[in-house]
C-alpha positions in Angstrom: -7.5 -31.5 -17.9 -10.6 -30.2 -19.5 -11.2 -26.3 -19.2 -15.3 -26.3 -19.1 -17.2 -23.6 -18.1 -19.9 -24.6 -15.5 -21.4 -21.3 -14.9 -22.9 -21.1 -18.6 -25.0 -23.8 -16.9 -26.3 -21.7 -13.9 -29.8 -21.1 -13.8 -30.9 -23.2 -16.3 -33.5 -25.4 -15.8 -33.0 -29.5 -15.5 -35.2 -29.9 -18.5 -33.4 -26.9 -20.7 -30.1 -28.5 -19.9 -31.2 -32.4 -20.9 -32.2 -30.9 -24.2 -29.2 -29.0 -24.3 -27.0 -31.9 -23.6 -27.2 -33.6 -27.0 -25.0 -31.1 -28.3 -23.4 -29.9 -25.4 -20.4 -31.3 -23.1 -21.0 -28.4 -20.7 -24.7 -29.0 -20.3 -24.1 -32.2 -19.5 -21.4 -31.9 -17.4 -24.1 -29.7 -15.6 -26.7 -32.2 -15.5 -23.7 -34.3 -14.1 -22.8 -32.5 -11.0 -26.5 -31.8 -10.2 -27.4 -35.0 -10.0 -23.6 -36.8 -8.1 -25.0 -36.0 -4.8 -28.2 -38.2 -5.1 -26.2 -41.2 -6.8 -23.8 -41.1 -3.7 -27.0 -41.0 -1.1 -28.3 -44.0 -3.5 -25.7 -45.9 -3.8 -24.8 -45.6 0.2 -28.2 -46.9 0.8 -28.1 -49.6 -1.4 -24.3 -51.2 -0.9 -23.4 -53.7 1.4 -20.1 -55.6 2.4 -21.1 -57.8 -0.9 -21.9 -54.7 -3.2 -19.7 -51.8 -3.7 -21.1 -48.3 -3.5 -17.9 -47.5 -6.0 -19.8 -49.7 -8.4 -22.9 -48.4 -7.3 -22.0 -44.9 -8.0 -20.8 -45.9 -11.4 -23.7 -47.5 -12.8 -25.6 -45.1 -10.9 -23.8 -42.6 -13.0 -24.4 -44.5 -16.4 -28.0 -44.7 -15.6 -28.3 -40.8 -15.6 -25.8 -40.5 -18.3 -29.0 -42.7 -20.4 -31.4 -40.3 -18.8 -29.8 -37.2 -20.4 -29.4 -39.5 -23.8 -32.6 -40.4 -24.0 -35.3 -37.5 -22.0 -38.0 -36.9 -24.1 -39.3 -33.1 -23.0 -42.5 -34.3 -25.1 -43.7 -36.8 -22.8 -44.9 -34.4 -20.2 -42.8 -35.3 -17.2 -39.7 -33.7 -15.1 -36.3 -34.8 -15.9 -35.6 -35.3 -11.9 -38.4 -37.9 -12.2 -37.2 -39.4 -15.2 -33.1 -39.5 -13.7 -34.3 -40.7 -10.5 -35.8 -43.3 -12.4 -33.4 -44.6 -14.4 -30.6 -44.2 -11.7 -32.4 -46.0 -9.2 -33.2 -48.7 -11.7 -29.6 -49.3 -12.8 -28.7 -49.7 -9.2 -30.8 -52.3 -8.6 -30.1 -54.2 -11.8 -27.0 -54.3 -10.8 -27.6 -55.4 -7.4 -30.4 -58.1 -8.7 -27.4 -58.8 -11.2 -24.8 -59.8 -7.8 -27.9 -61.4 -6.4 -28.3 -59.7 -3.5 -30.4 -56.8 -3.4 -29.4 -55.6 0.2 -32.9 -53.3 0.8 -36.0 -53.8 -0.2 -37.2 -51.7 -3.1 -39.5 -49.4 -0.7 -37.2 -48.0 1.8 -35.1 -46.2 -1.3 -38.5 -44.7 -2.3 -37.5 -41.6 0.3 -34.8 -40.1 -1.1 -35.6 -37.9 -4.6 -33.4 -36.2 -6.5 -35.4 -33.0 -6.1 -35.0 -33.3 -2.5 -31.1 -33.5 -2.9 -30.8 -30.9 -5.7 -31.1 -27.8 -3.1 -28.4 -28.2 -1.0 -25.4 -28.1 -2.9 -22.6 -25.5 -1.2 -19.7 -23.9 -3.3 -17.5 -26.4 -1.9 -19.3 -29.4 -3.0 -20.1 -27.5 -6.5 -16.4 -27.2 -6.7 -15.1 -30.8 -6.1 -17.7 -32.2 -8.5 -17.2 -30.0 -11.3 -13.5 -31.0 -10.9 -14.4 -34.8 -10.5 -16.7 -34.7 -13.6 -13.7 -32.7 -15.6 -11.4 -35.1 -14.6 -14.1 -38.6 -15.8 -14.6 -36.7 -19.3 -10.7 -36.4 -19.0 -10.5 -40.2 -18.6 -13.1 -41.0 -21.1 -11.5 -38.7 -23.6 -7.6 -39.9 -23.5 -7.6 -43.4 -21.2 -10.2 -45.4 -23.7 -9.1 -46.4 -27.2 -11.1 -44.9 -30.3 -13.3 -48.4 -30.5 -14.2 -48.5 -26.3 -14.8 -45.1 -26.2 -17.4 -45.4 -29.3 -18.7 -48.3 -27.6 -18.7 -46.2 -24.2 -21.1 -43.3 -26.2 -23.2 -45.8 -27.6 -24.3 -47.3 -24.3 -25.2 -44.1 -22.4 -27.3 -43.1 -25.6 -29.6 -46.0 -24.3 -28.4 -48.9 -26.9 -28.0 -52.1 -25.7 -25.2 -54.4 -26.0 -27.2 -55.9 -28.8 -28.0 -52.8 -30.8 -24.0 -51.9 -30.3 -22.9 -54.6 -31.9 -25.3 -54.6 -34.6 -24.6 -50.9 -35.4 -20.6 -51.3 -35.2 -20.6 -54.7 -36.7 -19.1 -56.6 -34.0 -20.4 -59.5 -31.7 -22.0 -58.7 -28.3 -19.3 -60.2 -26.8 -16.8 -58.2 -27.9 -18.9 -54.9 -26.6 -19.4 -56.2 -23.4 -16.1 -56.9 -22.6 -15.0 -53.6 -24.6 -17.5 -52.0 -21.4 -15.5 -54.2 -19.2 -12.0 -53.3 -20.1 -13.5 -49.5 -20.0 -15.0 -49.6 -16.4 -11.5 -51.0 -15.5 -9.5 -48.1 -17.2 -12.0 -45.5 -15.6 -11.9 -46.8 -12.1 -8.5 -47.5 -11.6 -7.7 -43.5 -13.4 -10.1 -41.9 -10.7 -8.6 -44.3 -7.9 -5.6 -43.2 -8.1 -6.7 -39.1 -7.9 
């Protein structure tokens, strides 16, 4: 298990952490922990018997990781606003691909990332830290080198076509690697 010190990032704003996260894994992990509750609640609103909440949480996490990788402070908006849009859009896209959007988009707008980040308890922070330590362990140790490389390109915001071009492989190979990665990570986390 990874031994990460998240306390180093206490007191830092989301914007500061997003800037640091480009080169500092603990800053990225701190942001993920801050937004975990938001992702879980958003997934519960969207999930139905046809759309699994675990899949939506995974999509939300991917949206958050993309937000972290592509956030630009120079654009003049808050990270929480940007992350909320990225997370929600990723979940909505997943629901649309499943062709079973269960909830009108307007009913999701009442939940904001800002309103949830203040309600953390020491217990929830500890549980979230442990969960994401396990997730990063799985990414680093469960995925093959190729899957890990494609996964990291994807969370940096590259499309499947861009990843394929960058790595000199087919788009189908990228898609297959992402599907395998999702299955491996989900199976690993379900065992825990």
